[in-house]
All heavy atoms as a GROMACS GRO file, in nm:
protein
  578
    1MET      N    1   3.439   1.958  -1.727
    1MET     CA    2   3.564   2.023  -1.693
    1MET      C    3   3.575   2.047  -1.543
    1MET      O    4   3.676   2.014  -1.482
    1MET     CB    5   3.572   2.154  -1.771
    1MET     CG    6   3.680   2.246  -1.728
    1MET     SD    7   3.826   2.213  -1.822
    1MET     CE    8   3.932   2.335  -1.755
    2PHE      N    9   3.472   2.107  -1.484
    2PHE     CA   10   3.476   2.136  -1.341
    2PHE      C   11   3.479   2.009  -1.257
    2PHE      O   12   3.551   2.002  -1.158
    2PHE     CB   13   3.356   2.222  -1.302
    2PHE     CG   14   3.355   2.257  -1.156
    2PHE    CD1   15   3.447   2.346  -1.105
    2PHE    CD2   16   3.263   2.200  -1.071
    2PHE    CE1   17   3.448   2.377  -0.970
    2PHE    CE2   18   3.262   2.230  -0.937
    2PHE     CZ   19   3.355   2.320  -0.886
    3THR      N   20   3.405   1.906  -1.298
    3THR     CA   21   3.405   1.782  -1.221
    3THR      C   22   3.541   1.713  -1.226
    3THR      O   23   3.585   1.654  -1.128
    3THR     CB   24   3.296   1.686  -1.271
    3THR    OG1   25   3.316   1.661  -1.410
    3THR    CG2   26   3.158   1.745  -1.249
    4THR      N   27   3.610   1.721  -1.340
    4THR     CA   28   3.743   1.663  -1.351
    4THR      C   29   3.842   1.735  -1.260
    4THR      O   30   3.921   1.672  -1.189
    4THR     CB   31   3.794   1.670  -1.496
    4THR    OG1   32   3.698   1.607  -1.582
    4THR    CG2   33   3.928   1.602  -1.511
    5TYR      N   34   3.836   1.868  -1.257
    5TYR     CA   35   3.924   1.946  -1.170
    5TYR      C   36   3.895   1.917  -1.023
    5TYR      O   37   3.987   1.899  -0.944
    5TYR     CB   38   3.906   2.095  -1.199
    5TYR     CG   39   3.984   2.182  -1.104
    5TYR    CD1   40   4.122   2.193  -1.115
    5TYR    CD2   41   3.919   2.250  -1.003
    5TYR    CE1   42   4.194   2.271  -1.027
    5TYR    CE2   43   3.990   2.329  -0.914
    5TYR     CZ   44   4.127   2.339  -0.927
    5TYR     OH   45   4.196   2.416  -0.838
    6ARG      N   46   3.767   1.910  -0.988
    6ARG     CA   47   3.730   1.882  -0.849
    6ARG      C   48   3.776   1.743  -0.807
    6ARG      O   49   3.826   1.724  -0.696
    6ARG     CB   50   3.579   1.895  -0.832
    6ARG     CG   51   3.535   1.879  -0.687
    6ARG     CD   52   3.388   1.896  -0.670
    6ARG     NE   53   3.321   1.792  -0.747
    6ARG     CZ   54   3.193   1.792  -0.775
    6ARG    NH1   55   3.116   1.890  -0.736
    6ARG    NH2   56   3.139   1.693  -0.843
    7ARG      N   57   3.762   1.645  -0.895
    7ARG     CA   58   3.806   1.509  -0.862
    7ARG      C   59   3.958   1.502  -0.843
    7ARG      O   60   4.006   1.437  -0.752
    7ARG     CB   61   3.762   1.414  -0.974
    7ARG     CG   62   3.795   1.271  -0.950
    7ARG     CD   63   3.717   1.216  -0.836
    7ARG     NE   64   3.746   1.076  -0.819
    7ARG     CZ   65   3.728   1.009  -0.708
    7ARG    NH1   66   3.677   1.069  -0.604
    7ARG    NH2   67   3.758   0.883  -0.701
    8ARG      N   68   4.033   1.571  -0.928
    8ARG     CA   69   4.178   1.575  -0.912
    8ARG      C   70   4.217   1.640  -0.780
    8ARG      O   71   4.310   1.596  -0.713
    8ARG     CB   72   4.243   1.651  -1.027
    8ARG     CG   73   4.255   1.571  -1.152
    8ARG     CD   74   4.339   1.647  -1.252
    8ARG     NE   75   4.314   1.597  -1.384
    8ARG     CZ   76   4.330   1.665  -1.495
    8ARG    NH1   77   4.372   1.789  -1.489
    8ARG    NH2   78   4.304   1.613  -1.611
    9TRP      N   79   4.148   1.747  -0.744
    9TRP     CA   80   4.176   1.816  -0.618
    9TRP      C   81   4.147   1.725  -0.499
    9TRP      O   82   4.224   1.719  -0.404
    9TRP     CB   83   4.093   1.944  -0.611
    9TRP     CG   84   4.111   2.018  -0.483
    9TRP    CD1   85   4.219   2.093  -0.446
    9TRP    CD2   86   4.020   2.023  -0.375
    9TRP    NE1   87   4.200   2.145  -0.322
    9TRP    CE2   88   4.077   2.104  -0.276
    9TRP    CE3   89   3.895   1.969  -0.352
    9TRP    CZ2   90   4.014   2.130  -0.156
    9TRP    CZ3   91   3.832   1.996  -0.232
    9TRP    CH2   92   3.892   2.075  -0.136
   10GLN      N   93   4.036   1.652  -0.505
   10GLN     CA   94   4.002   1.559  -0.397
   10GLN      C   95   4.105   1.448  -0.385
   10GLN      O   96   4.145   1.410  -0.274
   10GLN     CB   97   3.863   1.499  -0.418
   10GLN     CG   98   3.751   1.598  -0.400
   10GLN     CD   99   3.617   1.542  -0.444
   10GLN    OE1  100   3.611   1.444  -0.518
   10GLN    NE2  101   3.510   1.606  -0.399
   11LEU      N  102   4.149   1.392  -0.495
   11LEU     CA  103   4.248   1.285  -0.491
   11LEU      C  104   4.384   1.335  -0.445
   11LEU      O  105   4.461   1.258  -0.387
   11LEU     CB  106   4.259   1.220  -0.629
   11LEU     CG  107   4.141   1.132  -0.670
   11LEU    CD1  108   4.158   1.084  -0.813
   11LEU    CD2  109   4.125   1.015  -0.576
   12SER      N  110   4.415   1.461  -0.466
   12SER     CA  111   4.543   1.513  -0.420
   12SER      C  112   4.546   1.527  -0.268
   12SER      O  113   4.653   1.532  -0.208
   12SER     CB  114   4.573   1.648  -0.485
   12SER     OG  115   4.487   1.748  -0.433
   13ARG      N  116   4.431   1.532  -0.205
   13ARG     CA  117   4.424   1.545  -0.060
   13ARG      C  118   4.431   1.411   0.013
   13ARG      O  119   4.445   1.408   0.134
   13ARG     CB  120   4.296   1.617  -0.020
   13ARG     CG  121   4.293   1.760  -0.068
   13ARG     CD  122   4.167   1.828  -0.028
   13ARG     NE  123   4.141   1.802   0.113
   13ARG     CZ  124   4.112   1.894   0.201
   13ARG    NH1  125   4.105   2.017   0.165
   13ARG    NH2  126   4.087   1.862   0.326
   14VAL      N  127   4.421   1.301  -0.057
   14VAL     CA  128   4.426   1.168   0.004
   14VAL      C  129   4.568   1.137   0.045
   14VAL      O  130   4.662   1.155  -0.032
   14VAL     CB  131   4.373   1.062  -0.094
   14VAL    CG1  132   4.390   0.923  -0.037
   14VAL    CG2  133   4.227   1.088  -0.127
   15ARG      N  134   4.585   1.091   0.168
   15ARG     CA  135   4.716   1.057   0.220
   15ARG      C  136   4.720   0.909   0.256
   15ARG      O  137   4.621   0.854   0.302
   15ARG     CB  138   4.747   1.138   0.346
   15ARG     CG  139   4.739   1.287   0.327
   15ARG     CD  140   4.859   1.338   0.248
   15ARG     NE  141   4.853   1.483   0.231
   15ARG     CZ  142   4.820   1.543   0.119
   15ARG    NH1  143   4.787   1.473   0.014
   15ARG    NH2  144   4.819   1.674   0.110
   16PRO      N  145   4.834   0.843   0.235
   16PRO     CA  146   4.843   0.701   0.274
   16PRO      C  147   4.840   0.686   0.425
   16PRO      O  148   4.880   0.776   0.500
   16PRO     CB  149   4.976   0.657   0.216
   16PRO     CG  150   5.056   0.782   0.203
   16PRO     CD  151   4.957   0.893   0.176
   17GLY      N  152   4.793   0.572   0.470
   17GLY     CA  153   4.785   0.546   0.612
   17GLY      C  154   4.921   0.516   0.674
   17GLY      O  155   5.016   0.481   0.605
   18ASP      N  156   4.928   0.530   0.805
   18ASP     CA  157   5.052   0.505   0.875
   18ASP      C  158   5.050   0.373   0.950
   18ASP      O  159   5.144   0.340   1.022
   18ASP     CB  160   5.086   0.620   0.970
   18ASP     CG  161   4.978   0.642   1.074
   18ASP    OD1  162   4.874   0.575   1.068
   18ASP    OD2  163   4.999   0.727   1.162
   19GLY      N  164   4.943   0.296   0.939
   19GLY     CA  165   4.935   0.166   1.003
   19GLY      C  166   4.889   0.172   1.148
   19GLY      O  167   4.898   0.073   1.219
   20SER      N  168   4.840   0.287   1.192
   20SER     CA  169   4.795   0.298   1.331
   20SER      C  170   4.658   0.232   1.348
   20SER      O  171   4.576   0.233   1.256
   20SER     CB  172   4.789   0.444   1.373
   20SER     OG  173   4.697   0.514   1.293
   21PRO      N  174   4.633   0.174   1.465
   21PRO     CA  175   4.503   0.108   1.487
   21PRO      C  176   4.392   0.211   1.512
   21PRO      O  177   4.417   0.327   1.546
   21PRO     CB  178   4.527   0.024   1.613
   21PRO     CG  179   4.636   0.095   1.684
   21PRO     CD  180   4.723   0.156   1.578
   22LEU      N  181   4.270   0.165   1.495
   22LEU     CA  182   4.153   0.249   1.520
   22LEU      C  183   4.142   0.274   1.670
   22LEU      O  184   4.138   0.180   1.749
   22LEU     CB  185   4.027   0.179   1.470
   22LEU     CG  186   3.894   0.248   1.496
   22LEU    CD1  187   3.884   0.377   1.416
   22LEU    CD2  188   3.779   0.156   1.460
   23PRO      N  189   4.141   0.401   1.714
   23PRO     CA  190   4.128   0.428   1.857
   23PRO      C  191   3.991   0.386   1.907
   23PRO      O  192   3.892   0.395   1.835
   23PRO     CB  193   4.146   0.579   1.869
   23PRO     CG  194   4.181   0.630   1.736
   23PRO     CD  195   4.159   0.522   1.637
   24PRO      N  196   3.982   0.339   2.031
   24PRO     CA  197   3.852   0.298   2.083
   24PRO      C  198   3.757   0.416   2.097
   24PRO      O  199   3.800   0.529   2.123
   24PRO     CB  200   3.884   0.237   2.219
   24PRO     CG  201   4.018   0.289   2.255
   24PRO     CD  202   4.089   0.320   2.128
   25PHE      N  203   3.630   0.390   2.077
   25PHE     CA  204   3.528   0.494   2.089
   25PHE      C  205   3.490   0.507   2.236
   25PHE      O  206   3.455   0.410   2.302
   25PHE     CB  207   3.405   0.458   2.006
   25PHE     CG  208   3.300   0.564   2.005
   25PHE    CD1  209   3.315   0.677   1.927
   25PHE    CD2  210   3.187   0.551   2.083
   25PHE    CE1  211   3.218   0.775   1.927
   25PHE    CE2  212   3.090   0.648   2.083
   25PHE     CZ  213   3.105   0.761   2.005
   26ARG      N  214   3.498   0.627   2.290
   26ARG     CA  215   3.465   0.654   2.429
   26ARG      C  216   3.329   0.723   2.438
   26ARG      O  217   3.288   0.794   2.347
   26ARG     CB  218   3.570   0.744   2.493
   26ARG     CG  219   3.712   0.696   2.476
   26ARG     CD  220   3.739   0.576   2.559
   26ARG     NE  221   3.882   0.543   2.550
   26ARG     CZ  222   3.932   0.432   2.591
   26ARG    NH1  223   3.855   0.340   2.643
   26ARG    NH2  224   4.060   0.407   2.579
   27LEU      N  225   3.261   0.704   2.549
   27LEU     CA  226   3.128   0.761   2.566
   27LEU      C  227   3.130   0.913   2.560
   27LEU      O  228   3.038   0.975   2.507
   27LEU     CB  229   3.067   0.714   2.699
   27LEU     CG  230   2.924   0.757   2.725
   27LEU    CD1  231   2.831   0.706   2.617
   27LEU    CD2  232   2.878   0.709   2.861
   28TRP      N  233   3.233   0.979   2.612
   28TRP     CA  234   3.237   1.124   2.613
   28TRP      C  235   3.264   1.183   2.474
   28TRP      O  236   3.257   1.303   2.456
   28TRP     CB  237   3.341   1.176   2.714
   28TRP     CG  238   3.480   1.128   2.688
   28TRP    CD1  239   3.570   1.181   2.600
   28TRP    CD2  240   3.544   1.018   2.750
   28TRP    NE1  241   3.686   1.110   2.602
   28TRP    CE2  242   3.675   1.008   2.696
   28TRP    CE3  243   3.507   0.926   2.848
   28TRP    CZ2  244   3.765   0.911   2.735
   28TRP    CZ3  245   3.599   0.831   2.886
   28TRP    CH2  246   3.725   0.825   2.829
   29GLN      N  247   3.293   1.100   2.375
   29GLN     CA  248   3.313   1.146   2.238
   29GLN      C  249   3.184   1.139   2.156
   29GLN      O  250   3.187   1.154   2.035
   29GLN     CB  251   3.419   1.060   2.170
   29GLN     CG  252   3.555   1.071   2.232
   29GLN     CD  253   3.652   0.970   2.174
   29GLN    OE1  254   3.612   0.863   2.128
   29GLN    NE2  255   3.780   1.004   2.177
   30LEU      N  256   3.073   1.124   2.223
   30LEU     CA  257   2.944   1.104   2.157
   30LEU      C  258   2.908   1.215   2.059
   30LEU      O  259   2.853   1.190   1.953
   30LEU     CB  260   2.834   1.087   2.261
   30LEU     CG  261   2.698   1.042   2.214
   30LEU    CD1  262   2.709   0.905   2.150
   30LEU    CD2  263   2.602   1.037   2.330
   31PHE      N  264   2.941   1.340   2.092
   31PHE     CA  265   2.903   1.453   2.006
   31PHE      C  266   3.016   1.503   1.918
   31PHE      O  267   2.994   1.588   1.832
   31PHE     CB  268   2.850   1.568   2.092
   31PHE     CG  269   2.728   1.530   2.170
   31PHE    CD1  270   2.734   1.514   2.307
   31PHE    CD2  271   2.608   1.509   2.107
   31PHE    CE1  272   2.622   1.479   2.380
   31PHE    CE2  273   2.496   1.473   2.178
   31PHE     CZ  274   2.502   1.458   2.314
   32THR      N  275   3.136   1.452   1.936
   32THR     CA  276   3.250   1.501   1.857
   32THR      C  277   3.309   1.395   1.765
   32THR      O  278   3.402   1.426   1.690
   32THR     CB  279   3.362   1.551   1.951
   32THR    OG1  280   3.404   1.444   2.034
   32THR    CG2  281   3.314   1.667   2.035
   33ARG      N  282   3.259   1.273   1.769
   33ARG     CA  283   3.317   1.166   1.688
   33ARG      C  284   3.210   1.062   1.655
   33ARG      O  285   3.123   1.033   1.736
   33ARG     CB  286   3.429   1.100   1.767
   33ARG     CG  287   3.501   0.992   1.693
   33ARG     CD  288   3.615   0.938   1.779
   33ARG     NE  289   3.673   0.823   1.715
   33ARG     CZ  290   3.729   0.724   1.780
   33ARG    NH1  291   3.738   0.726   1.910
   33ARG    NH2  292   3.778   0.622   1.714
   34SER      N  293   3.220   1.005   1.535
   34SER     CA  294   3.131   0.896   1.493
   34SER      C  295   3.215   0.787   1.429
   34SER      O  296   3.310   0.815   1.357
   34SER     CB  297   3.028   0.945   1.391
   34SER     OG  298   2.949   1.047   1.445
   35VAL      N  299   3.178   0.662   1.455
   35VAL     CA  300   3.247   0.548   1.395
   35VAL      C  301   3.141   0.460   1.330
   35VAL      O  302   3.045   0.419   1.395
   35VAL     CB  303   3.327   0.468   1.500
   35VAL    CG1  304   3.393   0.348   1.435
   35VAL    CG2  305   3.431   0.556   1.566
   36PHE      N  306   3.159   0.434   1.202
   36PHE     CA  307   3.069   0.346   1.128
   36PHE      C  308   3.148   0.226   1.079
   36PHE      O  309   3.263   0.240   1.037
   36PHE     CB  310   3.009   0.419   1.008
   36PHE     CG  311   2.928   0.540   1.045
   36PHE    CD1  312   2.983   0.666   1.038
   36PHE    CD2  313   2.799   0.527   1.090
   36PHE    CE1  314   2.911   0.778   1.073
   36PHE    CE2  315   2.725   0.638   1.126
   36PHE     CZ  316   2.781   0.763   1.117
   37ALA      N  317   3.088   0.108   1.083
   37ALA     CA  318   3.157  -0.014   1.040
   37ALA      C  319   3.065  -0.095   0.950
   37ALA      O  320   2.943  -0.094   0.966
   37ALA     CB  321   3.196  -0.097   1.161
   38VAL      N  322   3.127  -0.166   0.855
   38VAL     CA  323   3.053  -0.254   0.766
   38VAL      C  324   3.141  -0.375   0.735
   38VAL      O  325   3.262  -0.363   0.717
   38VAL     CB  326   3.011  -0.180   0.635
   38VAL    CG1  327   3.130  -0.135   0.556
   38VAL    CG2  328   2.920  -0.267   0.552
   39ASP      N  329   3.079  -0.493   0.737
   39ASP     CA  330   3.146  -0.616   0.696
   39ASP      C  331   3.105  -0.646   0.553
   39ASP      O  332   2.987  -0.664   0.524
   39ASP     CB  333   3.105  -0.733   0.787
   39ASP     CG  334   3.157  -0.717   0.928
   39ASP    OD1  335   3.272  -0.672   0.943
   39ASP    OD2  336   3.083  -0.748   1.022
   40LEU      N  337   3.202  -0.652   0.464
   40LEU     CA  338   3.174  -0.677   0.324
   40LEU      C  339   3.208  -0.821   0.289
   40LEU      O  340   3.321  -0.865   0.309
   40LEU     CB  341   3.256  -0.583   0.236
   40LEU     CG  342   3.223  -0.435   0.250
   40LEU    CD1  343   3.315  -0.354   0.161
   40LEU    CD2  344   3.078  -0.410   0.213
   41PRO      N  345   3.110  -0.896   0.239
   41PRO     CA  346   3.140  -1.032   0.197
   41PRO      C  347   3.221  -1.028   0.067
   41PRO      O  348   3.202  -0.942  -0.017
   41PRO     CB  349   3.003  -1.095   0.175
   41PRO     CG  350   2.914  -0.980   0.144
   41PRO     CD  351   2.970  -0.862   0.220
   42GLY      N  352   3.309  -1.120   0.054
   42GLY     CA  353   3.391  -1.125  -0.066
   42GLY      C  354   3.500  -1.228  -0.051
   42GLY      O  355   3.495  -1.315   0.035
   43HIS      N  356   3.601  -1.217  -0.134
   43HIS     CA  357   3.708  -1.315  -0.131
   43HIS      C  358   3.794  -1.304  -0.006
   43HIS      O  359   3.853  -1.402   0.038
   43HIS     CB  360   3.795  -1.302  -0.256
   43HIS     CG  361   3.857  -1.168  -0.275
   43HIS    ND1  362   3.972  -1.131  -0.213
   43HIS    CD2  363   3.818  -1.062  -0.349
   43HIS    CE1  364   4.003  -1.008  -0.248
   43HIS    NE2  365   3.910  -0.963  -0.331
   44ASP      N  366   3.804  -1.184   0.055
   44ASP     CA  367   3.886  -1.172   0.176
   44ASP      C  368   3.802  -1.141   0.300
   44ASP      O  369   3.851  -1.153   0.412
   44ASP     CB  370   3.994  -1.067   0.158
   44ASP     CG  371   3.937  -0.930   0.125
   44ASP    OD1  372   3.817  -0.920   0.100
   44ASP    OD2  373   4.016  -0.834   0.123
   45GLY      N  374   3.678  -1.102   0.283
   45GLY     CA  375   3.589  -1.079   0.396
   45GLY      C  376   3.638  -0.973   0.492
   45GLY      O  377   3.646  -0.995   0.611
   46GLY      N  378   3.670  -0.856   0.441
   46GLY     CA  379   3.725  -0.751   0.524
   46GLY      C  380   3.618  -0.671   0.598
   46GLY      O  381   3.502  -0.666   0.559
   47ARG      N  382   3.660  -0.611   0.707
   47ARG     CA  383   3.575  -0.520   0.784
   47ARG      C  384   3.630  -0.380   0.766
   47ARG      O  385   3.749  -0.355   0.788
   47ARG     CB  386   3.575  -0.558   0.931
   47ARG     CG  387   3.490  -0.467   1.017
   47ARG     CD  388   3.490  -0.516   1.162
   47ARG     NE  389   3.416  -0.430   1.246
   47ARG     CZ  390   3.286  -0.441   1.273
   47ARG    NH1  391   3.218  -0.540   1.217
   47ARG    NH2  392   3.224  -0.357   1.352
   48PHE      N  393   3.545  -0.289   0.728
   48PHE     CA  394   3.585  -0.151   0.704
   48PHE      C  395   3.519  -0.060   0.807
   48PHE      O  396   3.399  -0.074   0.833
   48PHE     CB  397   3.546  -0.107   0.564
   48PHE     CG  398   3.622  -0.178   0.455
   48PHE    CD1  399   3.575  -0.296   0.402
   48PHE    CD2  400   3.741  -0.126   0.409
   48PHE    CE1  401   3.646  -0.362   0.304
   48PHE    CE2  402   3.812  -0.191   0.311
   48PHE     CZ  403   3.765  -0.309   0.258
   49GLU      N  404   3.598   0.030   0.865
   49GLU     CA  405   3.547   0.128   0.960
   49GLU      C  406   3.581   0.268   0.911
   49GLU      O  407   3.688   0.290   0.854
   49GLU     CB  408   3.609   0.110   1.100
   49GLU     CG  409   3.573  -0.019   1.168
   49GLU     CD  410   3.677  -0.127   1.151
   49GLU    OE1  411   3.777  -0.101   1.084
   49GLU    OE2  412   3.657  -0.236   1.203
   50VAL      N  413   3.490   0.361   0.933
   50VAL     CA  414   3.512   0.501   0.900
   50VAL      C  415   3.502   0.579   1.030
   50VAL      O  416   3.402   0.570   1.102
   50VAL     CB  417   3.408   0.553   0.799
   50VAL    CG1  418   3.432   0.700   0.770
   50VAL    CG2  419   3.412   0.472   0.672
   51ASP      N  420   3.606   0.653   1.061
   51ASP     CA  421   3.612   0.736   1.181
   51ASP      C  422   3.589   0.880   1.137
   51ASP      O  423   3.671   0.938   1.067
   51ASP     CB  424   3.749   0.720   1.247
   51ASP     CG  425   3.760   0.796   1.379
   51ASP    OD1  426   3.657   0.841   1.431
   51ASP    OD2  427   3.872   0.806   1.430
   52LEU      N  428   3.475   0.938   1.176
   52LEU     CA  429   3.439   1.074   1.137
   52LEU      C  430   3.452   1.168   1.256
   52LEU      O  431   3.403   1.138   1.365
   52LEU     CB  432   3.296   1.079   1.085
   52LEU     CG  433   3.267   0.998   0.960
   52LEU    CD1  434   3.120   1.003   0.929
   52LEU    CD2  435   3.347   1.051   0.845
   53ARG      N  436   3.516   1.279   1.233
   53ARG     CA  437   3.528   1.384   1.335
   53ARG      C  438   3.476   1.512   1.272
   53ARG      O  439   3.550   1.585   1.206
   53ARG     CB  440   3.672   1.398   1.380
   53ARG     CG  441   3.721   1.270   1.442
   53ARG     CD  442   3.862   1.282   1.491
   53ARG     NE  443   3.909   1.153   1.537
   53ARG     CZ  444   3.933   1.125   1.664
   53ARG    NH1  445   3.914   1.214   1.756
   53ARG    NH2  446   3.976   1.006   1.698
   54PRO      N  447   3.348   1.544   1.294
   54PRO     CA  448   3.288   1.659   1.226
   54PRO      C  449   3.348   1.793   1.268
   54PRO      O  450   3.341   1.889   1.194
   54PRO     CB  451   3.141   1.652   1.264
   54PRO     CG  452   3.130   1.554   1.372
   54PRO     CD  453   3.252   1.470   1.372
   55GLY      N  454   3.410   1.803   1.384
   55GLY     CA  455   3.470   1.928   1.427
   55GLY      C  456   3.607   1.954   1.368
   55GLY      O  457   3.661   2.063   1.382
   56ALA      N  458   3.667   1.856   1.302
   56ALA     CA  459   3.801   1.872   1.246
   56ALA      C  460   3.793   1.953   1.117
   56ALA      O  461   3.707   1.932   1.034
   56ALA     CB  462   3.864   1.736   1.218
   57ASP      N  463   3.882   2.048   1.103
   57ASP     CA  464   3.890   2.127   0.981
   57ASP      C  465   4.037   2.153   0.950
   57ASP      O  466   4.124   2.083   1.000
   57ASP     CB  467   3.811   2.257   0.994
   57ASP     CG  468   3.856   2.342   1.112
   57ASP    OD1  469   3.952   2.302   1.180
   57ASP    OD2  470   3.796   2.446   1.135
   58GLY      N  471   4.065   2.252   0.871
   58GLY     CA  472   4.203   2.280   0.832
   58GLY      C  473   4.292   2.327   0.944
   58GLY      O  474   4.414   2.319   0.935
   59SER      N  475   4.234   2.375   1.055
   59SER     CA  476   4.315   2.427   1.164
   59SER      C  477   4.354   2.320   1.266
   59SER      O  478   4.433   2.346   1.355
   59SER     CB  479   4.239   2.539   1.236
   59SER     OG  480   4.123   2.487   1.296
   60THR      N  481   4.300   2.199   1.255
   60THR     CA  482   4.333   2.092   1.348
   60THR      C  483   4.429   1.994   1.282
   60THR      O  484   4.441   1.988   1.161
   60THR     CB  485   4.207   2.016   1.394
   60THR    OG1  486   4.144   1.959   1.280
   60THR    CG2  487   4.110   2.109   1.465
   61SER      N  488   4.496   1.915   1.364
   61SER     CA  489   4.592   1.818   1.310
   61SER      C  490   4.524   1.690   1.264
   61SER      O  491   4.582   1.613   1.189
   61SER     CB  492   4.698   1.786   1.415
   61SER     OG  493   4.638   1.725   1.526
   62ARG      N  494   4.401   1.662   1.311
   62ARG     CA  495   4.330   1.541   1.274
   62ARG      C  496   4.256   1.558   1.142
   62ARG      O  497   4.208   1.666   1.109
   62ARG     CB  498   4.226   1.505   1.381
   62ARG     CG  499   4.281   1.469   1.515
   62ARG     CD  500   4.340   1.333   1.518
   62ARG     NE  501   4.247   1.234   1.466
   62ARG     CZ  502   4.266   1.106   1.471
   62ARG    NH1  503   4.372   1.060   1.528
   62ARG    NH2  504   4.179   1.023   1.419
   63SER      N  505   4.248   1.451   1.068
   63SER     CA  506   4.171   1.450   0.945
   63SER      C  507   4.022   1.438   0.979
   63SER      O  508   3.987   1.372   1.076
   63SER     CB  509   4.215   1.330   0.860
   63SER     OG  510   4.131   1.315   0.751
   64PRO      N  511   3.934   1.500   0.902
   64PRO     CA  512   3.792   1.488   0.934
   64PRO      C  513   3.735   1.347   0.913
   64PRO      O  514   3.635   1.311   0.973
   64PRO     CB  515   3.724   1.587   0.841
   64PRO     CG  516   3.825   1.626   0.741
   64PRO     CD  517   3.959   1.592   0.794
   65ALA      N  518   3.801   1.265   0.831
   65ALA     CA  519   3.756   1.129   0.810
   65ALA      C  520   3.877   1.038   0.789
   65ALA      O  521   3.971   1.074   0.721
   65ALA     CB  522   3.665   1.120   0.688
   66SER      N  523   3.870   0.920   0.852
   66SER     CA  524   3.977   0.820   0.836
   66SER      C  525   3.913   0.685   0.806
   66SER      O  526   3.812   0.650   0.866
   66SER     CB  527   4.060   0.809   0.963
   66SER     OG  528   4.120   0.932   0.994
   67LEU      N  529   3.971   0.611   0.714
   67LEU     CA  530   3.920   0.481   0.675
   67LEU      C  531   4.014   0.375   0.729
   67LEU      O  532   4.136   0.383   0.713
   67LEU     CB  533   3.912   0.470   0.522
   67LEU     CG  534   3.866   0.338   0.466
   67LEU    CD1  535   3.722   0.310   0.504
   67LEU    CD2  536   3.881   0.335   0.314
   68TYR      N  537   3.957   0.275   0.796
   68TYR     CA  538   4.035   0.165   0.853
   68TYR      C  539   3.986   0.034   0.792
   68TYR      O  540   3.867   0.017   0.767
   68TYR     CB  541   4.018   0.159   1.005
   68TYR     CG  542   4.077   0.278   1.077
   68TYR    CD1  543   4.001   0.391   1.101
   68TYR    CD2  544   4.207   0.274   1.124
   68TYR    CE1  545   4.055   0.500   1.166
   68TYR    CE2  546   4.262   0.381   1.191
   68TYR     CZ  547   4.185   0.493   1.211
   68TYR     OH  548   4.238   0.601   1.277
   69ARG      N  549   4.078  -0.059   0.773
   69ARG     CA  550   4.043  -0.193   0.726
   69ARG      C  551   4.091  -0.292   0.829
   69ARG      O  552   4.210  -0.297   0.860
   69ARG     CB  553   4.107  -0.222   0.591
   69ARG     CG  554   4.068  -0.357   0.539
   69ARG     CD  555   4.123  -0.380   0.402
   69ARG     NE  556   4.083  -0.511   0.357
   69ARG     CZ  557   4.140  -0.574   0.258
   69ARG    NH1  558   4.238  -0.519   0.192
   69ARG    NH2  559   4.097  -0.692   0.225
   70ASN      N  560   3.999  -0.370   0.883
   70ASN     CA  561   4.027  -0.467   0.988
   70ASN      C  562   4.095  -0.403   1.109
   70ASN      O  563   4.186  -0.459   1.168
   70ASN     CB  564   4.110  -0.584   0.934
   70ASN     CG  565   4.036  -0.663   0.829
   70ASN    OD1  566   3.914  -0.677   0.835
   70ASN    ND2  567   4.110  -0.715   0.733
   71GLY      N  568   4.053  -0.281   1.143
   71GLY     CA  569   4.102  -0.213   1.262
   71GLY      C  570   4.236  -0.143   1.247
   71GLY      O  571   4.286  -0.084   1.341
   72VAL      N  572   4.296  -0.145   1.129
   72VAL     CA  573   4.426  -0.080   1.108
   72VAL      C  574   4.415   0.016   0.993
   72VAL      O  575   4.356  -0.011   0.893
   72VAL     CB  576   4.537  -0.184   1.079
   72VAL    CG1  577   4.670  -0.116   1.058
   72VAL    CG2  578   4.546  -0.282   1.193
   0.00000   0.00000   0.00000
């Protein structure tokens, strides 16, 4: 019961993307931002990037995590 409620709550927080490109990673963002990338083999061979901002919370306008596919 609790896991079902938690999963619904998590899915309600997911927002569709706006098509913006992945911002470039700058050296001075070393402690406030992380970018992870993985190339997945498959029928379309997409590249997925995750932009993590550990300092972002409910009081900031940025999401704590953003998922990009092929840089968008």
